[in-house]
N, C-alpha and C positions, 0 to 999 in steps of 0.2 A: 550367683556364682558365675554364670555365663557373662554377666556384665563386667565383673571384675576381670575375668579372663580376657574379654574383648578389649577392655581398657589397657591391660598389660600388653596385649598383642599389638594394639594400635600404637602404643608408645614405643614398643620395640620396632615396629615397622617405620615409624617416623625417624627414630634414631638411625636405623639402617639406611634409609633413603638419604638422610642428612649426611651420614658418614661417607657413603659410596658416591653420591651424585652431586653433592653441594658444589665442588669446584666446577663441574661442567655446567650445572644449572646457573651458577653465579655469573658465568660469562654471557648468558643470554637473558637474564631475568630483569635487568635494569633496577636492581635494588629491592624487588619484592619477591625474593627467593622463597621465603617461608610460605607465601600464598601458593606457589607452585608445588612445593613439597606437601603442603596440606591437601592440595587437590589430588595428588598421587595417593596419599594416605586415605583420603576420603573415598577414592575408588576402591581401595583395599577394604574399607569398612562396608561399602556397598556389597562386595563379594561376601563378607562375613554375614551381613544381614540376610542375604539371599540363602546362604548355606544353613543358617540357624533358624530361619523362618521368622525372625523378628520383623515386625512392621505390619502394614495393612494392605489389603487388596480390595478394589471395588469389584464385586461379583457382577452386579448390574447397576448402571447409573441411568436414572431417569427413564427406566423401561416402562412401557405402557402395555397393559393387558386388559382385554375385555372379557368379562365373566358373564355368562348367561345366567338366568335365574337358577338358583339352587345348584351352583357349579363351583368347582375348586380348580385353582391353578397350582400346579406342583412344580417346585424347583429343587434340585439337589446339586450339591457341589462338595468337593473334597475339602476337608479341614485337616491338614497334616499335623497340626499342633493344637493343643487346647488354647482357647482364647475366648473371644466373644464376637458377636455380629451386631452391627448397628443397622437398624431398619428405619427408613424414613419413607412416609407414603402420604398420598392424598387419594381420595376415591369420591366418585359421584354419588355413592350410596354407602350404607353401612356394611363393613366387612370385618372379619377377624382373621388373625394369623395363628397357625399352629406350627410350632418348631419341634423338630425331632432329630434323632441321631441314630446311626447304625450301632452305637455302643451303649445305648441306654435301654432299660426295661422299665416301663413300657417305652416303645420307640418315640412317642410324642410326649414331650416333657414340659412344654411351655405353651401358653396361650396369651395373645394380646388382642383386645383388652382381657384382663385376667378372669373376669367373672362372666360365665354364660348367663343370660343370653346377650350380654352387651356386645355392641359393635362400635366401630369408629369410622369416621370419614377422613381423618388425618391423624398423624401422630409420628412420634419418634420413640423407639425403644431399643434397649440393649439387652441381649440375652447371652449368657455364657454358652460356649459350645465345647464339645469334647473332640478328641482326635478321632478321625474316621471320616464319615460322610454326614453332612448336615442336610436336613430336609426342611424346606419352608413351604407351607401350604397357605394360600390366600383363599379364603372361603367367602362366597356370597350366599348368605343364608336366606335371602329373600326368594319366596316362591313366585313373585310377580314381576320383578324388574331386574334387568341386567345392570352391571356397574362397570365403570372404567377405573382402573387403578394404575397410578403412576408411582413407582417405588425405586429406591436406591438401597442396595445392601452392600455393606462394607464388612469384610472379615478382618479382624485384628488378632494377631497371634503374639 
């Protein structure tokens, strides 16, 4: 429903810009007036996208953390809309991820790799998130060695 509303609104905005500004834009555009008008409407779409939360945001890009033996790195961030996160990572040793939310019971609702005691040294996974606050825990279960993890997390609403 939002997409239909946005489409209608964008078409309306395009028509309004065309009706109001075409004569003045035509005098400066050297024949490519529609590209200029589409750029104006595209700016309007960017505002709608920001207002409605449509799109994606990189929470962390290529961030590196060092985890001591038997240690956990915790990250939390707001998720104003339901959507999903994409997590990509590499690690120097086996780790696993726990995903949680301020709006779920129990608060931790997902694990990657999914079956304990499995761990992974690299991977990419997608987990749905709820509106509220999302928690990502990177766990080094090894009691003997530390690990370095490089990860990117993208939130898509």
